[in-house]
RODO-2510 file (C-alpha; in nm, 4 decimals, decimal comma):
residues 357
     n   res          X          Y          Z
     1     x    -4,9152    -2,5397    11,3006
     2     x    -5,1505    -2,8359    11,2602
     3     x    -5,2896    -2,6751    10,9390
     4     x    -4,9411    -2,6473    10,7924
     5     x    -4,8690    -3,0123    10,8704
     6     x    -5,1800    -3,1290    10,6940
     7     x    -5,1086    -2,9172    10,3796
     8     x    -4,7435    -3,0301    10,3589
     9     x    -4,8568    -3,3940    10,3987
    10     x    -5,1047    -3,3489    10,1079
    11     x    -4,8384    -3,1949     9,8856
    12     x    -4,5930    -3,4725     9,9530
    13     x    -4,8544    -3,7412     9,8898
    14     x    -4,9681    -3,5714     9,5597
    15     x    -4,6085    -3,5437     9,4352
    16     x    -4,5092    -3,8963     9,5326
    17     x    -4,8325    -4,0385     9,3781
    18     x    -4,7588    -3,8615     9,0516
    19     x    -4,4026    -3,9937     9,0343
    20     x    -4,5142    -4,3490     9,1201
    21     x    -4,7884    -4,3384     8,8521
    22     x    -4,5507    -4,2120     8,5955
    23     x    -4,3028    -4,4968     8,6707
    24     x    -4,5805    -4,7597     8,6440
    25     x    -4,7202    -4,6247     8,3198
    26     x    -4,3838    -4,5850     8,1480
    27     x    -4,2852    -4,9362     8,2707
    28     x    -4,5366    -5,1032     8,0459
    29     x    -4,4686    -4,9799     7,6927
    30     x    -4,6961    -5,0829     7,4080
    31     x    -4,5414    -5,2633     7,1140
    32     x    -4,5872    -4,9907     6,8587
    33     x    -4,5208    -4,7005     7,0999
    34     x    -4,8744    -4,5519     7,0972
    35     x    -4,9471    -4,6276     7,4662
    36     x    -4,6078    -4,4921     7,5608
    37     x    -4,6880    -4,1745     7,3733
    38     x    -5,0424    -4,1034     7,5120
    39     x    -4,9534    -4,2105     7,8664
    40     x    -4,6237    -4,0186     7,8581
    41     x    -4,8006    -3,7042     7,7435
    42     x    -5,0670    -3,7554     8,0192
    43     x    -4,8030    -3,8095     8,2873
    44     x    -4,6217    -3,4900     8,1881
    45     x    -4,9454    -3,2951     8,2038
    46     x    -5,0505    -3,4542     8,5314
    47     x    -4,7151    -3,3774     8,6863
    48     x    -4,7781    -3,0090     8,6558
    49     x    -5,1405    -3,0523     8,7799
    50     x    -5,0311    -3,2486     9,0807
    51     x    -4,7400    -3,0349     9,1872
    52     x    -4,7798    -2,7342     9,4150
    53     x    -4,7109    -2,3836     9,2964
    54     x    -4,4598    -2,1696     9,4794
    55     x    -4,5392    -1,7955     9,4767
    56     x    -4,3761    -1,4888     9,6117
    57     x    -4,3723    -1,1083     9,6107
    58     x    -4,1281    -0,8674     9,7455
    59     x    -4,1277    -0,4806     9,7327
    60     x    -4,3401    -0,1852     9,8111
    61     x    -4,6718    -0,3724     9,7834
    62     x    -4,9869    -0,1838     9,8529
    63     x    -5,2808    -0,3408    10,0194
    64     x    -5,5845    -0,3958     9,8091
    65     x    -5,8420    -0,1193     9,8348
    66     x    -6,1182    -0,3634     9,9094
    67     x    -5,9275    -0,5486    10,1830
    68     x    -6,1583    -0,6716    10,4549
    69     x    -5,9262    -0,5580    10,7339
    70     x    -5,7043    -0,2964    10,5813
    71     x    -5,3944    -0,1908    10,7653
    72     x    -5,3750     0,1770    10,8670
    73     x    -5,0416     0,2106    10,7026
    74     x    -5,1149     0,0827    10,3446
    75     x    -4,7618     0,0759    10,2109
    76     x    -4,4257    -0,0544    10,3037
    77     x    -4,1439    -0,3031    10,2118
    78     x    -4,3366    -0,6302    10,2199
    79     x    -4,2776    -0,9989    10,1629
    80     x    -4,5578    -1,2389    10,0544
    81     x    -4,4596    -1,5960     9,9857
    82     x    -4,5993    -1,9411    10,0165
    83     x    -4,7296    -2,2505     9,8486
    84     x    -5,0522    -2,3105     9,6633
    85     x    -5,1985    -2,6558     9,6139
    86     x    -5,4749    -2,6937     9,3514
    87     x    -5,7200    -2,9537     9,4581
    88     x    -5,9125    -2,9323     9,1279
    89     x    -5,5725    -2,9744     8,9545
    90     x    -5,5124    -3,2986     9,1336
    91     x    -5,8592    -3,4221     9,0239
    92     x    -5,7785    -3,3128     8,6700
    93     x    -5,4402    -3,4907     8,6820
    94     x    -5,6014    -3,8173     8,7843
    95     x    -5,8694    -3,7858     8,5251
    96     x    -5,6097    -3,7017     8,2514
    97     x    -5,4143    -4,0205     8,3278
    98     x    -5,7417    -4,2262     8,3289
    99     x    -5,8253    -4,0811     7,9924
   100     x    -5,4806    -4,1824     7,8561
   101     x    -5,5270    -4,5371     7,9790
   102     x    -5,8658    -4,5639     7,8187
   103     x    -5,7106    -4,4346     7,4926
   104     x    -5,4436    -4,6999     7,5150
   105     x    -5,7060    -4,9672     7,5713
   106     x    -5,8996    -4,8363     7,2705
   107     x    -5,5808    -4,8530     7,0504
   108     x    -5,5039    -5,2028     7,1599
   109     x    -5,8504    -5,3213     7,0810
   110     x    -5,8480    -5,1570     6,7426
   111     x    -5,5128    -5,3247     6,6712
   112     x    -5,6753    -5,6610     6,7492
   113     x    -5,9606    -5,5925     6,5168
   114     x    -5,7795    -5,4573     6,2194
   115     x    -5,4227    -5,5877     6,2681
   116     x    -5,4047    -5,9112     6,4682
   117     x    -5,6880    -6,0783     6,2766
   118     x    -5,4962    -6,0122     5,9568
   119     x    -5,1728    -6,1401     6,1105
   120     x    -5,3463    -6,4659     6,2115
   121     x    -5,4805    -6,5116     5,8619
   122     x    -5,1420    -6,4412     5,6983
   123     x    -4,9704    -6,6803     5,9356
   124     x    -5,2042    -6,9596     5,8299
   125     x    -5,1226    -6,8864     5,4634
   126     x    -4,7497    -6,8683     5,5364
   127     x    -4,7497    -7,2121     5,7030
   128     x    -4,9044    -7,3723     5,3888
   129     x    -4,6549    -7,1939     5,1571
   130     x    -4,3465    -7,2647     5,3687
   131     x    -4,4338    -7,6376     5,3814
   132     x    -4,4817    -7,6360     5,0006
   133     x    -4,1497    -7,4614     4,9414
   134     x    -3,9774    -7,7472     5,1150
   135     x    -4,1304    -7,9776     4,8433
   136     x    -4,0221    -7,7470     4,5541
   137     x    -3,6563    -7,8287     4,6149
   138     x    -3,7355    -8,1906     4,5297
   139     x    -3,9442    -8,0912     4,2269
   140     x    -3,6611    -7,8718     4,0988
   141     x    -3,4068    -8,1498     4,1421
   142     x    -3,6302    -8,4035     3,9698
   143     x    -3,6950    -8,1539     3,6798
   144     x    -3,3170    -8,1058     3,6404
   145     x    -3,2654    -8,4821     3,6178
   146     x    -3,5495    -8,5146     3,3644
   147     x    -3,4013    -8,2442     3,1543
   148     x    -3,0564    -8,4026     3,1588
   149     x    -3,2105    -8,7372     3,0609
   150     x    -3,4202    -8,5668     2,7968
   151     x    -3,7472    -8,6820     2,9593
   152     x    -3,8668    -8,3170     2,9492
   153     x    -3,8180    -8,0180     2,7440
   154     x    -3,6385    -7,6954     2,8288
   155     x    -3,9635    -7,5076     2,7994
   156     x    -4,1375    -7,7286     3,0490
   157     x    -3,8455    -7,7051     3,2867
   158     x    -3,8555    -7,3288     3,2661
   159     x    -4,2315    -7,3310     3,3350
   160     x    -4,1642    -7,5381     3,6489
   161     x    -3,9002    -7,2936     3,7767
   162     x    -4,1438    -7,0037     3,7134
   163     x    -4,4122    -7,1775     3,9174
   164     x    -4,1618    -7,2351     4,2037
   165     x    -4,0604    -6,8712     4,1846
   166     x    -4,4215    -6,7612     4,2022
   167     x    -4,4672    -6,9604     4,5232
   168     x    -4,1470    -6,8129     4,6698
   169     x    -4,2608    -6,4561     4,5879
   170     x    -4,6061    -6,5246     4,7440
   171     x    -4,4398    -6,6652     5,0552
   172     x    -4,2022    -6,3659     5,0766
   173     x    -4,4880    -6,1168     5,0373
   174     x    -4,6913    -6,2962     5,2976
   175     x    -4,4047    -6,2751     5,5550
   176     x    -4,3351    -5,9098     5,4624
   177     x    -4,7025    -5,8184     5,5305
   178     x    -4,6916    -6,0097     5,8649
   179     x    -4,3886    -5,8079     5,9648
   180     x    -4,5833    -5,4875     5,9272
   181     x    -4,8682    -5,6064     6,1530
   182     x    -4,8867    -5,6585     6,5308
   183     x    -4,8533    -6,0233     6,6305
   184     x    -5,1291    -6,1568     6,8581
   185     x    -5,0961    -6,0299     7,2058
   186     x    -5,3289    -6,2753     7,3644
   187     x    -5,7010    -6,3536     7,3404
   188     x    -5,8848    -6,1442     7,0858
   189     x    -6,2281    -6,2502     7,2020
   190     x    -6,4738    -5,9654     7,2287
   191     x    -6,2283    -5,7070     7,1005
   192     x    -6,5091    -5,5110     6,9298
   193     x    -6,6980    -5,4663     7,2544
   194     x    -6,3741    -5,3793     7,4311
   195     x    -6,3009    -5,1110     7,1630
   196     x    -6,6554    -4,9670     7,2090
   197     x    -6,6192    -4,9620     7,5929
   198     x    -6,2808    -4,7936     7,5729
   199     x    -6,4071    -4,5342     7,3283
   200     x    -6,6998    -4,4575     7,5610
   201     x    -6,4611    -4,4328     7,8519
   202     x    -6,2399    -4,1793     7,6607
   203     x    -6,5470    -3,9532     7,6010
   204     x    -6,6546    -3,9939     7,9616
   205     x    -6,3190    -3,8725     8,0957
   206     x    -6,3087    -3,5898     7,8443
   207     x    -6,6536    -3,4832     7,9768
   208     x    -6,5233    -3,4918     8,3334
   209     x    -6,2292    -3,2687     8,2411
   210     x    -6,4713    -3,0254     8,0750
   211     x    -6,6809    -3,0227     8,3897
   212     x    -6,3715    -2,9750     8,6161
   213     x    -6,2736    -2,6538     8,4295
   214     x    -6,5646    -2,4877     8,6048
   215     x    -6,4140    -2,5333     8,9528
   216     x    -6,1170    -2,3686     9,1212
   217     x    -6,0394    -2,5186     9,4615
   218     x    -5,7058    -2,4452     9,6237
   219     x    -5,5172    -2,4159     9,9503
   220     x    -5,2641    -2,1505    10,0030
   221     x    -5,0203    -2,1359    10,3022
   222     x    -4,7401    -1,8884    10,3511
   223     x    -4,6052    -1,5686    10,5141
   224     x    -4,7196    -1,2043    10,4790
   225     x    -4,4704    -0,9816    10,6492
   226     x    -4,3794    -0,6042    10,6440
   227     x    -3,9990    -0,5850    10,6648
   228     x    -3,9517    -0,2075    10,7309
   229     x    -4,2016    -0,1620    11,0226
   230     x    -4,1375    -0,2104    11,3886
   231     x    -4,5073    -0,2880    11,4523
   232     x    -4,4992    -0,5837    11,2090
   233     x    -4,7504    -0,8590    11,2764
   234     x    -4,5923    -1,1071    11,5189
   235     x    -4,7722    -1,3894    11,3556
   236     x    -4,7387    -1,3315    10,9781
   237     x    -4,8370    -1,6800    10,8754
   238     x    -5,1553    -1,7496    10,6865
   239     x    -5,3578    -2,0418    10,5503
   240     x    -5,6433    -1,9814    10,3034
   241     x    -5,8899    -2,2189    10,1315
   242     x    -6,0220    -2,0578     9,8130
   243     x    -6,3208    -2,1936     9,6235
   244     x    -6,4480    -2,0676     9,2928
   245     x    -6,7376    -2,2125     9,0819
   246     x    -6,8215    -2,0977     8,7317
   247     x    -7,2092    -2,1102     8,7018
   248     x    -7,1686    -2,2344     8,3467
   249     x    -7,1340    -2,5809     8,5039
   250     x    -7,5190    -2,5719     8,5467
   251     x    -7,5563    -2,5837     8,1695
   252     x    -7,2816    -2,8416     8,0905
   253     x    -7,4750    -3,1616     8,1793
   254     x    -7,6940    -3,1651     7,8731
   255     x    -7,4163    -3,0699     7,6378
   256     x    -7,1926    -3,3530     7,7691
   257     x    -7,4799    -3,6009     7,7219
   258     x    -7,5321    -3,4816     7,3695
   259     x    -7,1534    -3,5119     7,2963
   260     x    -7,1486    -3,8675     7,4338
   261     x    -7,4569    -3,9728     7,2379
   262     x    -7,3106    -3,8191     6,9197
   263     x    -6,9881    -3,9976     6,9672
   264     x    -7,1682    -4,3323     7,0042
   265     x    -7,3541    -4,2718     6,6778
   266     x    -7,0405    -4,1691     6,5017
   267     x    -6,8689    -4,4851     6,6263
   268     x    -7,1419    -4,7158     6,4987
   269     x    -7,1764    -4,5288     6,1657
   270     x    -6,8128    -4,6064     6,0643
   271     x    -6,7703    -4,2587     5,9190
   272     x    -6,5023    -4,1692     6,1513
   273     x    -6,1662    -4,2714     5,9888
   274     x    -6,0530    -4,4058     6,3277
   275     x    -6,3421    -4,6480     6,3574
   276     x    -6,4152    -4,7242     5,9849
   277     x    -6,2929    -5,0866     6,0286
   278     x    -6,4249    -5,1368     6,3796
   279     x    -6,8031    -5,1343     6,3385
   280     x    -7,0229    -5,4447     6,3835
   281     x    -7,1974    -5,3906     6,0517
   282     x    -6,8697    -5,3702     5,8547
   283     x    -6,7150    -5,6734     6,0314
   284     x    -7,0279    -5,8861     5,9684
   285     x    -7,0249    -5,7812     5,5998
   286     x    -6,6644    -5,8870     5,5699
   287     x    -6,7468    -6,2206     5,7382
   288     x    -7,0401    -6,2735     5,5041
   289     x    -6,8269    -6,2071     5,1925
   290     x    -6,5339    -6,4197     5,3096
   291     x    -6,7584    -6,7084     5,4088
   292     x    -6,8699    -6,7340     5,0444
   293     x    -6,5106    -6,7206     4,9298
   294     x    -6,4081    -6,9839     5,1887
   295     x    -6,6771    -7,2219     5,0601
   296     x    -6,5665    -7,1691     4,7018
   297     x    -6,1967    -7,2242     4,7762
   298     x    -6,2799    -7,5314     4,9788
   299     x    -6,4766    -7,6805     4,6840
   300     x    -6,1940    -7,5896     4,4455
   301     x    -5,9316    -7,7388     4,6782
   302     x    -6,1203    -8,0636     4,7091
   303     x    -6,1502    -8,0805     4,3256
   304     x    -5,7846    -8,0203     4,2645
   305     x    -5,6901    -8,2683     4,5346
   306     x    -5,8972    -8,5380     4,3574
   307     x    -5,7343    -8,4592     4,0221
   308     x    -5,3909    -8,4760     4,1827
   309     x    -5,4704    -8,8180     4,3425
   310     x    -5,6066    -8,9461     4,0136
   311     x    -5,2962    -8,8490     3,8234
   312     x    -5,0786    -9,0035     4,0902
   313     x    -5,2521    -9,3320     4,0452
   314     x    -5,2379    -9,2982     3,6622
   315     x    -4,8699    -9,2778     3,6337
   316     x    -4,6735    -9,2026     3,3140
   317     x    -4,4638    -8,9066     3,2059
   318     x    -4,7477    -8,6984     3,0617
   319     x    -4,9518    -8,7565     3,3828
   320     x    -4,6488    -8,6679     3,5899
   321     x    -4,6000    -8,3297     3,4278
   322     x    -4,9697    -8,2459     3,4442
   323     x    -4,9704    -8,3584     3,8112
   324     x    -4,7015    -8,0987     3,8838
   325     x    -4,9150    -7,8271     3,7259
   326     x    -5,2185    -7,9336     3,9304
   327     x    -5,0005    -7,9465     4,2456
   328     x    -4,8882    -7,5824     4,2176
   329     x    -5,2473    -7,4651     4,1677
   330     x    -5,3556    -7,6858     4,4656
   331     x    -5,0968    -7,5163     4,6892
   332     x    -5,2135    -7,1699     4,5988
   333     x    -5,5791    -7,2543     4,6561
   334     x    -5,4878    -7,4354     4,9817
   335     x    -5,3025    -7,1255     5,1052
   336     x    -5,5928    -6,9015     5,0160
   337     x    -5,8332    -7,1301     5,1860
   338     x    -5,6166    -7,1426     5,5049
   339     x    -5,6022    -6,7619     5,5003
   340     x    -5,9827    -6,7291     5,4748
   341     x    -6,0524    -6,9925     5,7335
   342     x    -5,8170    -6,8396     5,9879
   343     x    -5,9440    -6,4846     5,9196
   344     x    -6,3092    -6,5855     5,9637
   345     x    -6,2356    -6,7608     6,2933
   346     x    -6,0490    -6,4563     6,4195
   347     x    -6,3133    -6,2092     6,3042
   348     x    -6,5954    -6,4150     6,4644
   349     x    -6,3917    -6,4232     6,7879
   350     x    -6,3413    -6,0426     6,7703
   351     x    -6,7168    -5,9673     6,7503
   352     x    -6,7884    -6,2236     7,0101
   353     x    -6,9659    -6,4962     6,7941
   354     x    -6,7217    -6,7562     6,8834
   355     x    -6,4583    -6,9201     6,6779
   356     x    -6,6619    -7,1858     6,5090
   357     x    -6,7802    -7,1782     6,1400
***
């Protein structure tokens, strides 16, 4: 009786734990649905691993020939039924959920590396362009007045409208690209190391699942009763603990270590499509290239700003028209410089080098 109480308690705890974990996991969806997907699949798989199996047989069931204590009368109408709890299945269910959580962390870190850094850079560009577009309405109004007063030509007015349209298209494209990327979810500091740790955790849990396949540990409780015999066993209940170990587990350790080492090398090589944009070497190469471009755009922006200020002081209609041309070029360079500066800060934060220049 005490044995049955213990087993029933284990079954209820396992089932309740599985339901609670499923509710927790599904209550925290990822923005793009990936974490919902992998954790939902893991919860569905774990539900079967956690839950007990009900079994039953009824009919003319013969005893096994190799039974340890065979009954004299080997046949008869017989009922065998009960519940089987797989202890290795519970372990596999827990590990499967842990693997899904690690996969979710890996995906979030990768999104920060390749998506959120780009979003931050595009946002910096968009702010410059949006502020400039507010000024273009004044420029267009002034151009119309100048055209009506014959202070400018139709060709020059058309050129101004085309430059304004170019800025509008650039701003629209920037906002469209931002809409396709994940917005910042918080601090992106050390996202590269977080990605590497999460990827290592995924492989570690997969190794544990491979090792767990070598074990079969279960508890069975139930009833085994002959129904057509007067001398039936007065105590037909049974409780059995079954343990099975596949000796292949003795040879798994080295293979799992080799798999983990190979995964780490593949991760750092960048040859895996998943990790192509998440290697330290590639990120530092991008930082090096964009640092040069940032310096060049900073110098060009300063030069155009000096020209614009000089033309403002000079005055006159000719200087005014040329000043507008310089202003449009200045805005485009300023937007590109803002993009590069923001992207570099984000990339340095991702790899853990800090946000400074």
